[in-house]
N, C-alpha and C positions, 0 to 999 in steps of 0.2 A: 547348607541350606538351599543354596541356588541349585545344587546338584540334585538334591531331593525333590525340589520343586520342578526341575526339568524332567525328572523321571515321572512324576506324578502327571506332568503335562502330557508327556508321551503317552502314558497309559490312558489319559483322558481322550487324547486324539484317536488313539486305537479303538476305544469303546465307541466314540462318536462315528468313526468310519464304519464300524461293524453295524451299528444301528442304522446308519444311512444306507448301507448296502442292503439290509434287511428290508427297509421301507421301499427301496427301489424294486427289489425282487417282488414284494407283495403287490406294489403298484402295477408292475408289468403283468403279474398274474391276473390282477383285478381288471386290467385293460383288456387282456387276452379273453377273459371270461365274458367281459362286456361285448368285445367284438363278436365272439362266437354266439353269444346270445342274440346279437343283432342279426347275425347271419341266419341263425335259426329262425328268428322272427320273420325274416324275409322269405325263408323257405315255407314257413307256415302259412304265409299269405299267398303262396303260389301253389295252387292245388295240382298242377302238372307235376311239380317236383315232389309234392307229397305222394302222389300216386306212384311215381317212379321210385321213390324211396321204399315205399310199402311193397312194391313188386306186384301189385294187384290193383285193378280197377273194379269197383263194385257197380254192376249195371242192373237197373230195375226194369223188369218187363212183366206183363201179365202172366204169360205162360198158358194162356187159354185161347189164343187167337191164331190158330193155324191158317195158313202156312207161315205166318210171320214169326210167331213165337209160341211154342207148346212143349209139353213134356212128352218125349217119345216113349217107346215100350221099355227102354232101359231107365226110365224116369230121369232122363237127362234133358236139359233145355235144348230145343231144336228149333229150326225154322230159319227163315230169311234173316230176321233181326238178329238172332242168335249167331248166325254166320258172319254177319256184318260186324257184330260186337267182338267176336273172337279175332277177326282180321285186323280190326282197329287196334285192339289190345296188343296183338302181335307186333304191329308197326310202332307202338309206343314202347315196346320192349317190356311188357308186363303180362301177367296172366289175367284172365277175366273170372270174376265171381258173380253169378247170376242171383238176383234176389226177386222172387216171384211174389206179386201181390195184386190186388184189384186196381184197375186203372186209376180210379178216383184217389187212391192213396199214394200214388207214385210221386206226385209233386211234393205233397207234405213230407214224405220220407226224404226226398232230395234236399229239401230246405232244412230239414232236421239233421242233415249230414249222415244219414244212414246209407245213403247212396252217393256215388260219384257222378253218375250220369243215367239218363233214362234213354233206352233204345227200344221203343215199343209203339211204333207207328204213332208218334205224338206229332200231330199236325202243328206246323209252324203258323201261329196266328199273332196279330198285334196284341191282343189281350195277354197271351202267354208271354210274349216278349217283355211285357212290363215286369215280370217277376222271375223269368228265366232267360238264359242265353242259349242260342241254338247254333249248331254247326250248319254248314251248307246242306241242302236237302240231300237225302240219300235214296229217295224214291218219290214218284208221282203216282197218285191213285185217282182213278175216275169213280165217282160215287153215283150210284143208281137207285132207283125205287125198286124195293123187292116185295112181292106179294105171293099169296097162294097160287098154286098152278090153275085153279078154277076161277080166279078172281079177274074179271074183265072190266070192273068198275073204276079201278084206279090205274092210271097210266101216266099222270102228271101231278105236280105238286098241288094244283088247284083242287084236285079230287080228294085231298086230305081233309077237307072241311066236314066237320061232324064225325070224323073217324078217330080211332085209337092208333097211334103210331108209336112203335117201340124204338129205342135208341140206347146206346151205351151211356152210362152215368159218367158225367164229367168229361165227355169226349167233345171234339170239335163239332160233331154231328149234332149233339144236343144243343149246343150254343146256336148253331145254324138254324135248327128248327124253332127254337124259342125267339131268337133275336131277328131273324130275317123271314122265315117262312110264315110263322104264326101271325105277325102284324099284317102280312100281305094277303094270306089266304083266308083268314077268318078262324073262328074257334074250332080246335080239335085237341084231343086229349094226347099228351105226351107221357108214355110210360117208360121208365128208365130201368136198365139192367146192368149188372156188374160183369156180365160176360156175354159174348156173342151167341153162344150155344143156347142160352136160356131164352133170349129174344127170338130165335129162330124156332125153337120148340113151341113157344107161345103162338108164333105166326102159323106154324104148321097146324096147331090145334084150333086155330080160329080165335084165340083170345085177344089178339091185336089184328088190325086190318093191314098193316104194312110196316116196313122198316126201311132204312136207307143204309147202304153199305157198298163196298165194291166186290166185284166178282172174284178177284184174287182171294179175298178172305173167305168168301162163301163156298166156293167150289169144293174144297176138301171136306168141309162140314157137311154139306149136302150129300156128297158121295158117301161119306161114313154113316150118316143117319137116315138116308133115304127120304129126306124131306121133299114134299111136293110143293116147292116154291120156284119162283122165276123172277128174273129181272125184267123191268119193263121201261119203255120209253128211252129217251136220250139221257146221257149222263146229266145230273142236275148240278154238279159242280166237280172241281178238280182240286185235290189236296196234295200238299207236299210235306213230308215228314222229315224231321231232322233230329239229331242227338241233342238232348236237352242237358244242360248243366246249370249250377248256380250262377247267379249274376256276378258280373265283374271278374270274369276269369279269362282274360284275353289270351294268356299263354296256352291254356287248355283248349280253348276253342280253335286257336290257330293250329295246334298240333292235330286236333281231330280232322280239321280241314285238310291238312297236309296228307294225313293218312287216307282220307276218302279220295283225294285227287290222285295219290299214288295208286290206289286201287283201280281207278278208272283208267289211268294212263297205262298201266301194265296188263290190263285185261281181266284182272282178278274180280272186279266188280261185275262185269258181264257174265263171268262164269257163275258167280253166286245167283245172279238174277235168273239165268236161264235154268239153273238147277231147280229153283222153286216155282218158276212161272211158266217155263217151256217156251219162252220167247225173248227176243232181245229188248232191252229197256227202250222206253221212248227217248228220242233225242230232244 
């Protein structure tokens, strides 16, 4: 009886040991799964790692704003912004995928995670910084008043009173006209456009009295279309554009800044700037 009992006991302990080992293995697997899940969760919250893991950064730009960004004869995205985007992507170790759309839709698309970044002459402003994060500036633009060649009535902002002024929809220039110029100058009509070419066509045809923009943007459009327009007066303001990303992405912003700094340090930035504007960038 004792021998039989001992045999049963040994069998019982063996079964218990097997069960215990099984539980430990399952627990370890469960722990490993949890740890991996935690790691993946951390990666999911770090958009820089997401971009590197995907091997591509999705960049939004208008594609209608030469020489900054436009579709060339091969229907490929080209221009200053496009070259900056390609070089930044290269330094991040990924490819770039361009997504073209109207300027007013870029921020909503970024916030909806259809884009990873906007590189489309988006001016850095306090209002935009409330909803977006920006890299360091990658260009400074001088903005001037643009009128028809035969218009000598408008040379300064005060001359806008009673006139119709065209501007890009959702741009910093639109905010500037509505929030700063309009209260100071008095009543004038603001007409918005989804692209620069349409506003210049209306200006050339006399459907608006003036617009505001910078000569870097206007020269290739004027040359290509033969518009009879001119810039007048002194620059009315100076804007700086940066690479826009979703809020709370310090790792991505830092990586973008490192890429831009590296481009400036090794001369790549100057090469791109001179290629599109024919001069050295302002210091």
